[in-house]
N, C-alpha and C positions, 0 to 999 in steps of 0.2 A: 683407600678403597678396599672393601673386604675381599678375601681370597675367592669366595664363591662368585662374587661379581666379576672378577677376572675370568673365572671359568665360563661365565655366561658370554663374555665378549668373544673369547676364542671359539666357543661353541657356535655362536651366531655366525661367525665368519665361515663356518662349514655348512650353514643352512640346516642345522639339526636341532635348534632350540625352540623355545616357546614363542611362536610367531606373534601371539596376541600382545605380548608386552612391547609397547611402542617406546616407552621411555621410563628410566628409573634414576631418580636423583637421591642417592643415599644421604647427601648433605653431611658427610663425615668431615671432609677437609676442604671441599670446594663444591661448585655447582655443575660438575661434569655428569653427563648422562652415562650411567654404568652399563647400558645395553650395548654400547658401541654404535647406536644408530645416529649419533652425531647431534642430538638435541641438547647441546651444552649451553649452560646459562652463564650470565655475567652479573656481578653485583653492581648496582647503580644507585646514585643519589643518596648515599649514606653508608651505614655500617651493617654488615651481617657477620656475626661471630660464629665461626665453625669450631668443632672440637669439643662441644659441650656434652654433658651426659645425655645419652640417648634414651629412647622410650623403653627399651628392654635390652637384654643381652644379645638378641638376634638382629638388632638394627644398627649396631655400631654407635657412633656419636651423632649429635644433632647440631642444628644451627639456631641461633637466637636472632631476633629482629627487634633491636632496641629503639630504633628511630625510623626515619623515612627510607632507610636502606632496604632494597628488595632485589630479587633476582629476575632478570628478563631473559626469556628464551625466544629467539626469533620465530616468527610465524612459520608453521609447516602444516599442510593439510593433514598429515599423518597424526598430528597432535589434536585434531578436531574431527574424529571419525563420526559416522552417522550413529553407530552404537558404541558405547564406551563404559569404562569403569575408571574412576580415579580413587586411589587409596592413599592415606597418609596418617601420620601421628601429629597431633597438635596439643600444645600445652599453653593455654591462653593466660596472660597475666592480667587481663582486664576485659570488661564487656561493654565498654563505652563506644557508641557509634557503630558504624558498620566496619568490621575488620575482616579482611579476606586472606586466608592462608594460601589460596590458589584461585586464579582467575584466567580464563581464556574467553574473552567476550568482545563483541562489537556492538556498540550502541550508535546506530547510524544517525548522523545529523542531530545528535542530542535528543533523540526520542522518536524519530521517524520509524525506525524498526530496530529490534534487538535480536542478537544472535549469540550463541555460545553458552558457557556454563560458569558458575561461580559458587564457591563455598563461602558463607558469611558466618562470623560470630556477630549476629545482628544487633541493632540498637535496642532490642528487647532482651538481650542476653541469651539468645537461643541459637543453636546451630541451624543454618538455613541453606538449602540447595536451590539456586536460581538458574533458570534457563531462559534464553530468548527464543521466541517462537516465530520471528520474522515480522511481527506486528509491534506497535508501540507497547511498552510495558513489559514486565517480567512475570514468568510463571514460577512461583516459589513453593517450596516444600519444607515445612518446619519439622525438625527432628528432636526438639526438646532442649532443656537448659544446658548452658555451658558451665562446666565445673572449673572454676578459677584455680590455677596452680596445679592442675592434674593432667597427666598425659591421657589423651582420649584418642582412640582409633576411629577415624572417619573414612567412610567409603560411599561414594555416590555412583550411580549407574543409570544408564538409559538404554532401553531396548527398542530399536527402531521398528521392529516387527510388531511387537505388542503395544508400542507407544506407552511404555511404562517407565516412570522414574522411581528409583529406590534410594533411600538414605539409610545406611547402616552405621550405628554407633556402637563401638566396642564389639564388633562382629555380629550384632543382632539387628535385624530389620526394625528400624524405629519409625519410618514413615514411607508410604508408597502412594503413587497416584497413577492411574491409567486414564488417559484422555488424548483425543486427537490433537495433533499439531502443538506439542509442548516444547519442541526443540528444533532449532535451526542452527547449524554449526557456524561458529566464527569462520570467516572466509567465504561465506555465501555472498556477501556484498563487499566488505572491506577485510583486509588481512591484518589483524592486530596480534601483537606478541602475547605469549603466555607469561604470566607474572606469578612468582612465588613470594608471599609476604606482603602483597598489596593488590589493589584493584584498579578499576576504571580501565578504559581502553588503552591508555598510555602508561598505566601503572603508577601514576602520580597522585594517588588518593587511596582511601580506605585501607590504610596501613595496618598490618597485623602486629599486635604487641604480644610477644611470647616466643615459644620455641616450636620448631617444625622438624620432622624427621621422616625419612624413608618414604618418599613419594613415588608412586607408580601410576602410569597411564596405560590402559589396555584398549584394544579396538573391538571389544565385545562386552556385553553385560555379564559379569561373573556371577556364579551362584553363591549363596550365603556360605556354604561349606568352604568354598575356595577363599572367600574373604576372611573367614575365621582362621584358616590356616595361614594366610598372609599376615594377619594380625599376630598370631602366636609365634610364627617362625621367621617373620621378615619376608620381604619380597623375594630375596634371592633364594631362600630355601623353602618357601611356603607353597610352591606350585606342585600339583599332583603329578605322579609318575607311576603308572601310565595315566593318561588323561583322555577321556572320551570327549570329542568335540563334534558337535553337529548343531545346525540352527535349531532354535526352539520350535519353529514351525516351518513346514516345507509345503510350498504350493505345487500341486500336481497338475499336469496337463491331461485332463480327462476328455475323451472323445465320444463317450457314450457306449463304447463296446467293452467286452471283457479284456482287461489289460494286465500285463506284467510290468512292474515298475521297480525302480531302485532307489534306496535311501542311502546316501553316502555317509560314512562314518570315518572320522580322522582321529589318529592318536597323536595328541600334542605333548605327550610325555618326552622326557629327555633321554631315557636309556632303557625303559622297560616296555616290552610288547604288550598290546592290549588284546584281551580275549573276551568275546561276547558269549555268554552261556545261554541266554534266552532273550527272545523278543516276541511280545504278544500284543494283539489287539483285544481288549476285553469287551465282550458282548457287542460286537459289531458285525453285522451280516454282510457288509460290502467289502471289508478289507480283511486280508489274512496274510500271515508270514509264510513265504515259500522257501526261504533259505537264509542261513546265517553266514557271515564272513569267516574266514580263517583268522589266525593270529595276525594282528596288524602291528607292524614295526613302528618305532618312534618316527613321527613325521609322515607315516604312510596313511593311505586311504583305501577302504574297501566298502562293499555295499551290502546292506540287508535287502534281500529280494522280497517284494510283496506282490500280492495279487489283488485286483479290484474287479468287482462284478456289480454293475449298477442295478441289476435285478429289475429292470424296467423303470427305475427311478429317474428323476430329473431335478435340476437345480443344484444346490450346494450339498457337498458331502464332507464330513470331518470325522476324524477318529484319533485317539491317543495311542501311540506306540510306546509301550513300556520296555526299556532295554536294560538287561542285567549284565554287568561286566565286572572286571577286576580293577576298574578305576578306583584309585586309592581314597578319593574323597567323595565320589558320587557313584556308588555301586549300582544305584538304580536311577536311570535317567528317562524322563518322559518327553517324547517329541510329538507334536501335533501335526498330522498330515491332513491336507485339505485340498479340495478341487471343486470345480463347477462344471456341470453339463448344461449347456444352453441349447436346448432343442425343443421348440424353435428359438431363433435369435433374430431380433429386429435390429437392422442396421440402417442408419439414415444420417444425412447431414443434420447438424443441430441448429442451423440457421437458414432461413429462407428470406431473401431480400427481394421484394417485388419491384424495388425502385419506384418509378413513376407509373408503373403499369397497374391495371386493375385486376390482374390475375397472374398466377404462376403455378409451377408444378414442383412436387417433391417426390423423389424416388425412394421407395421403401423396399429393402431387400431382406429376405429370410436366409441367413447363413447357417441355420440349423441343419443337422445332418440328415434327418429323416422325417421330421414332423412338420406339417403345414402350419403357417402362422395365421391366426385369426385376429383381426382388429375389432375390438369390442365397442369402442366408443371414441369419439373425437370431441374435444371441448376446448374452446378458446377462453383464456382467462386474462385478467389484467384490465387496466382502465380503458384500453382501446379495443376490447374484445368484440364489441358490437359491430365493428367495421369489417370483420373477417368472417368467412364461411367456408365450409368444405363438406364433402360427402365421404362415407365409408368406402374403402376400396374392397375388392374381392379378396377371397382367401388366397394367401401367397404360398406357393409351393416351396418345399424344402430344397436344400442344395443350391441356393443362389437365385431362386425365383424372385421376381420383383413386380411391383405395381406402382402406378403413378397416382399420387394424391394431388388433386386439383384444389387450389386455394384461390378464392375470389376476395376482392377488396372493394369497399364502397366508402368514399370519403364523407358521405352524408353532408356535403356542402362545406366541409371544413378544409383547412389547409395545414401544412406542417408535416411533422414526422409522426407516424403511428406505429406502435409496437404492441404485440400481444404474445402470449405463450400458448402454443398448440400442444395440448396434452393428449398423447396417443396411448390409449389403453389396449393392451393385447395380452395374449397368453404366453409371452416371453417369460420363462420361469424366474429369471434373475432380475429383470427390469420390467415389471408389469406396466409401468407408466413411463413413457419417453417424452421429454419436454423439448419442443422445438420453438426457438424464437423466430417470430414472423415480423417483418418490417415492411412498411410501405411509406411512400412520401408523396406529398402534393406540394408543388412549389408555393412558397409563401408569397402571397400577392402583395401584402403590405406588412413588412416585418417590424416597422417602427412602433414601439409601445409608448415611449415618452421621449420628449426632447426639451431639455432645459437650456436655452441659448445663454442664459445668465448675462444678458445685456444690461438689465437694470434690476431684475427681481427673479423670483423663482417660478415664473409662469411656464407652463408646459405648452410649447408651440406646436406640438403634434396635433392638437385638437382633441385629444383623448381625455382631457380634464384632470391630469395628474399635477395640478399646480402645487407648488411648495410655499411654505410660510417661513419668512426670515425670522430667526431667533437671534437677537443681538443686533449688531450693526455691520453691514457690508458696504465697502466702498467700491464705486465703479472704476474701471480701469480699461486701458486699451486691450483689444483682443489678441488672440494668438496669431492670427493672420487676417488678411483682408476678407476671407470668406466667412469669418465667424462673428463679425460685429464686435461688440464690447465684451467685457468680462467683469467678474466680481472678485474683490480681494477679501480673504478670510483672515481675521486677526488672531486666530488661536483661541477664541472664546465665542465665536459666532457660527451659525450654521443655517441650513435650510432643511426643514422637515417636510416630508411628503407622506401623507397618511397611508397606512397599509392598504394594499390591494393585491390579490393573488396574481393579477396580470403583471405586476411589477416584479414578480418572482417566478418566472417561467421555468419549465424543465430544461429548455435549451435557451441560451441567451448570449448576447454580446453587449458589452458596455464600452463606449468610446468617450474620450474626454481629453481636453488639454489641461495640463497642470504645470504650474510654475512655483515650486517649493522654495521657501525662504530659509528653511532649516532642516536638519535631519535629527532632531532631538526626540527621543522616545518613539512611540508608534503614532503616526499621524495619518488619518484616513480621509482622503478626498471623497470617497463614497462608501456607504455601508448599508446593506440590507440584511440583517442577521438576527438570529435568535439563539442566545446562549442560555439554555433552559436551566434554571436554578443554579446558575454560576458554575456549570460544568457537567451536569448530568448528561446533556446531549447538545450538540451544536448544529446550526442550520444556517443556510444563506451564504452570501458572498461579501467580501471586503477587499478593497485595494488599500494597501498600507505603504507609506513612506516609513519603513520599519526602523527599529532602534539600531540596526546595523548600517543604516544609510542606503538601503536597497528598496527598489520597488518590489512589492510582494503581493501575490494574489492568494487570499485565504478562502477556503470553503469549509462549511460544516457538513459532516457526513452522517449526522444522526447519532453519532457516538460521542463520548467525551473527546476533547481536543480538536484541533483544526488541521486540515490538510493544506500545506503551504506550497507555494510555487514562486521562489525568488527569481527576479528577471534582470538583475544588474543594478549598478549604482545610480543614485539620484544626483542629478546635476543641479546645484543650487543656483537660483536666479535665472534659470533657463526654461523656456517653454518646451515641454515634452508631451508628445501625443501618446496616450495610454489606451490600450484596448485589451480587455479580458473576454474570454469566451468559454462556454462549456457545451459540449456535444453529448447528449444523453445516450445516443445510440452507440457511439464508439467509446463513451466514458472518458473523453479527452478534455483536459484543461489546457488553455493556451494563453500566453501573455505576449502582446505585441508592443514594442517600443518604437515610436516614430515610424509606424507602418510596417515594421519588419518583425517576424516571429523571433522572440528573444528566449522563450522557455515554453516547454510543453511537457505534459505528463498524461499517460494513459494508464488507468488503473480502476479497478472495480470500486464502486461506492465512494466516490469522491465528493458528491454533492447531494444535499437534501435541502429543498427550498425553505426559506423563511416562510412561515405559515403552516408548516407541517405539524407543529405543536402549538406554538403561540404566534400571535400576529403583531409583529413589531414594524414601526414606520421605517421608511428609507430616509437616510440622512446624507446631505452633501456638506462636506467640510467638517465632519465629526464622526465618531464611532460609538461603540457600546450599543446595547439594545435600545437605550433611551436617548442616545445622541449626546450624553453629558460627559464624554471622555474622548480621548484619542483625537484631540482637536487638530485640524490641518491649518498650518500657517503658510499663506501664499495665495496665489490667484488661480481660479478655475474658469474654464470656458467651454461652451458647446458640448454639453453632456448628452449623450444619446443612449437609450436602452432599447435593444432589439430582441425579439422572441425567436431568434435562430442563431446558430453559430456561423457568423459571417466568414467569408474567405479572406485571406491576406490581401488579395486584390481589392476587395470591397473596402477593407479597413484602410488601405492606402488611399483610396478615392475619398473616403470620409475625411482623412487627415488633410488632403489637399483642397477639397471642395466644401467641407463642412457637412454637418448632418443634413441641413436643408438642401444643399447641392446634390447630395447623394440620393435623397429620398424624394425631392420635390415637395417636401412637406412644410415649406416656409409659410409664414403667416399670410393671411389673405391680402391680396393686392389692394392697399388702401393708401390714399394720399392723406398723410397725417398732419401736414403743416404747409402753409403758404405764407411767405413773408417777403416784404420789399427788400431789395438789396442783393448783394452787398454794394452795388454801384447804383448811380442814378438811372432810373428807367429799367431796372432789372428786378426779376422775381425769382426766388429760390423755392423749389418744390421739394418736399421730403415725403418719401413713400416707403411702405414696407415692401420687402423684396425677398427673392430666393437667391441664395448664394450661387454665383457663377451663371446667372441667367442674363438675358439681354432684353431691353425694354424699348418701346416706342413712346415718345412724348409728343402730344399734340396740343394746339392752342386754338381757342375760339373766343370771339367777342360777342357772339349772339346765340350760341348753342345750335346754330343751323349749319354753319360752314366751319370745318376743322382744317387747320394748317399743321402739317407735320413739321416739327422742329428738329427732331433727331430720331432716326430709326435704329440706332446702335448704341444705346446707353447701357453700359456694363454695370452689373450689380456690384455694389461695394460691400456686400454681405447681407445681413438681414434688414438693414436700413440703407437706402440710397438717396442721394440728393442730386438735383439737376437745376442749373441756373439758366433762366431765359434771358439772354442778353440782347434780344432783337425786338423787344416790345416797342411798337410804334409810339412816337411821342404824342401825348395828349390822350392816350387811351384811358377811358373812364372806368371800364369794367372788363374783366378778362376771366376766362375759364380754361382749365387744363384737364386733360385726361391722359392716363398711362395704361398701356396694354403690354402684355408680355409678347415678345417677338416669337 
């Protein structure tokens, strides 16, 4: 370890050193953190050779990474700050594949969301700065070609205030990007180690081939001048002294009056005092400097005093404060000060739920200091906008005055859940349009959309006409239980196709079914109604999978590339399992129930976009893909129901026990379908369509005038029930039967 690094350690113990430097790995002889902050690394899974020639005379020696050996540093939140700079020297020996000199990342669930930062010598032979943003995929910043066999100084930074990523190559800004939500730190979801010389969450991939030297991590975005000094002088000796430190932008609390405010300035230097000679706002009528601080000792903080006069203005105010000091690297520093005066200021709940009521009220308050609030316009938008109405409230006084906004609802003879956005236009200077979500509900009288009993074919027993066509050959089999009748066996190459209809793809839905899988190979779908536009441009609809990991999984398309998945536990081969998936569009909640019990749930924005949003694909039982020609299900299916609402766990449990017909009363019409002699002499067996878990009365007549009750307590055997008349009088030449539901 270099002598100056030892000085830094002893200096830090006294609390007087550069606080922004979180970790420093010189890589001279080992992977020890030279700051003394304890972020020491360990060599794992191969070789790392220390003591090789360094990048320059100020960095000491370097480490080479000849194979899968790399350095792991245990996770620490301090190594993953919201704003950061990472600087290092790299000498790449090749540019094949993705090779990472440093990685601190978390790729959740193999793509569900990404977090952290990476430097890559990428597969195109360019230096690349990747960040995870909390969503699937990575945000990358290309900084130009890699020079093989050449020491190159690399520095990446992220400023959380300005949301700016920078990539410096050899001390010069090579690429920059300012955009919202580019970075979510490692540790937001899972806590993965930092890796030097490799990548991936566990460090077991994306190995760097070459040498690395003098790595530093800071908890702020450093200026280009500081990065150049670090490159020229090494981390240990490249820090300015004195060093002016202040946020790049400061948010002020403005109240609408003439105010005196303070701008804090800190000296991050090690030994020299900081002196500010001037501070000015150029050509700004609202801000002025009223006082400068005195000499600021190392580690000390003092304030620049400023004055603010709104001059009758309202809304947002911003100005650049130019500070001149004896900072050795940044003699002139510009800080942006900004604030907002909201007067008037509209305050309201952002959701109004009317429940099952036809009206409700919303309180609107004016929290502005002195000016009245005027509501200029009210407008309902969205597909259900025609169901809602309201009237403009009166002018609302300042200082906490409030008015009640009355909202009325008319179902127009429909049922279900209704949502709209109420846009309130006002003279609030910062938020001229406030959006309120309005919700109302009418109990769904008949939620059943389609019911495929699968006793013998793909007929829809709901009466709604969504009959399916068998493609291939399906074999009849015993049902899941007495309430469901028979079932159909799918051989891994057969299916039932139901033509597209938007009613089969509602905004809110529940699907219930019995499934008995005979294997867990690949992705096997018992039901699919999906649209994968152009093989990945966007996805829509829903899928149940017996997935390639042997788990039940509920997939939905969200209108973007990729699928939103919800695994619900292992598949039991050769066992009847009751499956139910649901989606509630109001709460944006997906749920998966196994054998009547909630097994998995997820609430998140934009999880489901129905099939039919872009293209109109058929629904498939026993297969998947848009056309049903893949993801074949092998096993037996029974009693499939599709509902246009998110049913409760209690309802789903009832369906499991009583069947779809028993829950809805939607069984096939009561029809005697067969009469035959037997099984014994003088006996007649009657077969009739029935509703699961219902009770029937069977009567007999020989002349259609007088009817004799044979049994008033015949229990349904499912969707088809038989009854045998064992008391037919001897010699009867003609007999009639009738069946009524009890």
